[in-house]
Structures are given as structure tokens and as C-alpha cells.
C-alpha positions as semicolon CSV with decimal commas, in nm:
position;residue;x (nm);y (nm);z (nm)
1;M;8,628;4,191;-11,925
2;S;8,411;4,285;-11,635
3;G;8,419;4,526;-11,349
4;K;8,516;4,886;-11,307
5;T;8,762;5,055;-11,539
6;V;9,101;5,110;-11,373
7;V;9,267;5,447;-11,440
8;R;9,609;5,529;-11,297
9;M;9,861;5,807;-11,330
10;A;10,230;5,731;-11,296
11;E;10,478;6,007;-11,218
12;L;10,840;5,915;-11,290
13;E;11,172;6,087;-11,274
14;I;11,443;5,951;-11,502
15;V;11,823;5,981;-11,478
16;P;11,892;6,253;-11,739
17;D;12,180;6,064;-11,906
18;T;11,950;5,766;-11,971
19;L;11,650;5,961;-12,099
20;E;11,683;5,866;-12,467
21;A;11,715;5,494;-12,386
22;Y;11,430;5,515;-12,136
23;R;11,199;5,682;-12,386
24;A;11,272;5,413;-12,647
25;L;11,196;5,132;-12,399
26;L;10,879;5,305;-12,279
27;T;10,756;5,355;-12,635
28;E;10,822;4,989;-12,718
29;E;10,634;4,876;-12,406
30;I;10,334;5,102;-12,470
31;E;10,305;4,995;-12,834
32;A;10,319;4,624;-12,739
33;S;10,069;4,664;-12,454
34;V;9,808;4,840;-12,667
35;A;9,856;4,602;-12,961
36;L;9,865;4,274;-12,767
37;E;9,646;4,321;-12,460
38;E;9,271;4,343;-12,500
39;G;9,235;4,487;-12,149
40;V;9,474;4,777;-12,207
41;L;9,239;5,047;-12,331
42;S;9,487;5,334;-12,342
43;L;9,843;5,424;-12,244
44;S;9,972;5,779;-12,295
45;A;10,313;5,912;-12,193
46;V;10,427;6,274;-12,183
47;S;10,726;6,461;-12,047
48;L;10,723;6,796;-11,874
49;R;10,832;7,057;-12,125
50;D;11,071;7,240;-11,891
51;N;11,193;6,921;-11,722
52;P;11,194;6,639;-11,981
53;N;11,328;6,375;-11,743
54;R;10,996;6,400;-11,553
55;I;10,752;6,164;-11,724
56;R;10,378;6,122;-11,672
57;I;10,188;5,815;-11,791
58;L;9,809;5,789;-11,801
59;E;9,702;5,424;-11,794
60;V;9,350;5,296;-11,865
61;Y;9,260;4,929;-11,817
62;A;8,928;4,754;-11,872
63;D;8,927;4,632;-11,511
64;Q;9,150;4,525;-11,222
65;Q;9,206;4,182;-11,377
66;A;9,335;4,343;-11,698
67;Y;9,572;4,563;-11,497
68;E;9,708;4,267;-11,303
69;A;9,749;4,064;-11,624
70;H;9,942;4,356;-11,777
71;L;10,194;4,343;-11,492
72;R;10,275;3,980;-11,579
73;T;10,333;4,025;-11,953
74;T;10,673;3,965;-12,109
75;H;10,688;4,313;-12,260
76;F;10,605;4,487;-11,930
77;L;10,858;4,278;-11,734
78;K;11,126;4,355;-11,997
79;Y;11,049;4,728;-11,962
80;K;11,063;4,713;-11,578
81;N;11,389;4,516;-11,573
82;E;11,569;4,722;-11,839
83;T;11,464;5,060;-11,697
84;A;11,515;4,977;-11,328
85;G;11,844;5,170;-11,305
86;M;11,706;5,464;-11,502
87;V;11,412;5,551;-11,275
88;T;11,500;5,759;-10,968
89;S;11,142;5,815;-10,856
90;L;10,807;5,644;-10,927
91;T;10,471;5,744;-10,782
92;L;10,153;5,560;-10,880
93;I;9,838;5,765;-10,826
94;E;9,489;5,617;-10,823
95;V;9,258;5,852;-11,011
96;D;8,891;5,852;-11,109
97;P;8,794;5,942;-11,465
98;I;8,576;6,246;-11,520
99;A;8,563;6,270;-11,898
100;M;8,784;6,060;-12,124
101;R;8,707;6,046;-12,492
102;G;8,894;5,959;-12,807
103;K;8,821;5,925;-13,172
104;P;8,819;5,572;-13,318
């Protein structure tokens, strides 16, 4: 991997009646991405406490090539196809890291 780390924030709104199914598909996709893709450094998903159908995902990729490769994986395409009717709003936000640390 080479190049600048890619960090993105995704803001999604999910059809409330499909929230449980959406969360299961998202969890499956995140677990597969982190386990199978060397260039996926971190994926974290949270929901807003007072509005649980509003989801935020913080994505960290080793570089632009890793991000683009992620978009072509079987597990990501399955997630996109199976959740297409569940997502009412999706905003991708380019962000710059300030301080991001984790324990091994």
C-alpha cells in the first residue's frame, strides 16, 4: 500500500421498518472487510441514540487504491445490493484525520 490514507464519513438514513435487517447486513459487511482486505484499516458504525435509523460510518483505508478495491469486493457489492431499498439518504463526506489511535 502506498499513498495517503483515505478517511471518509458516511451519513445514512435507514427506513425504520428495515433497521434490524440493515444493521445485520452492515455488521456482516464490516466484519468481512476488516478480516479480508489488507487495505481496510478500520470501519466503525454507530447510530444516533435518539434517532437509531440515522447511521454514521467512519471508514479508514490505507490509500485510494485500497478504497477503490473495497468497492469492487463481493461482500461490499452484496451489502450495497441487499440494502439498496433500505437506505433513504446517503451522504459521503471527505474528512481529514486529526488524531486517530487504537490499541492493538
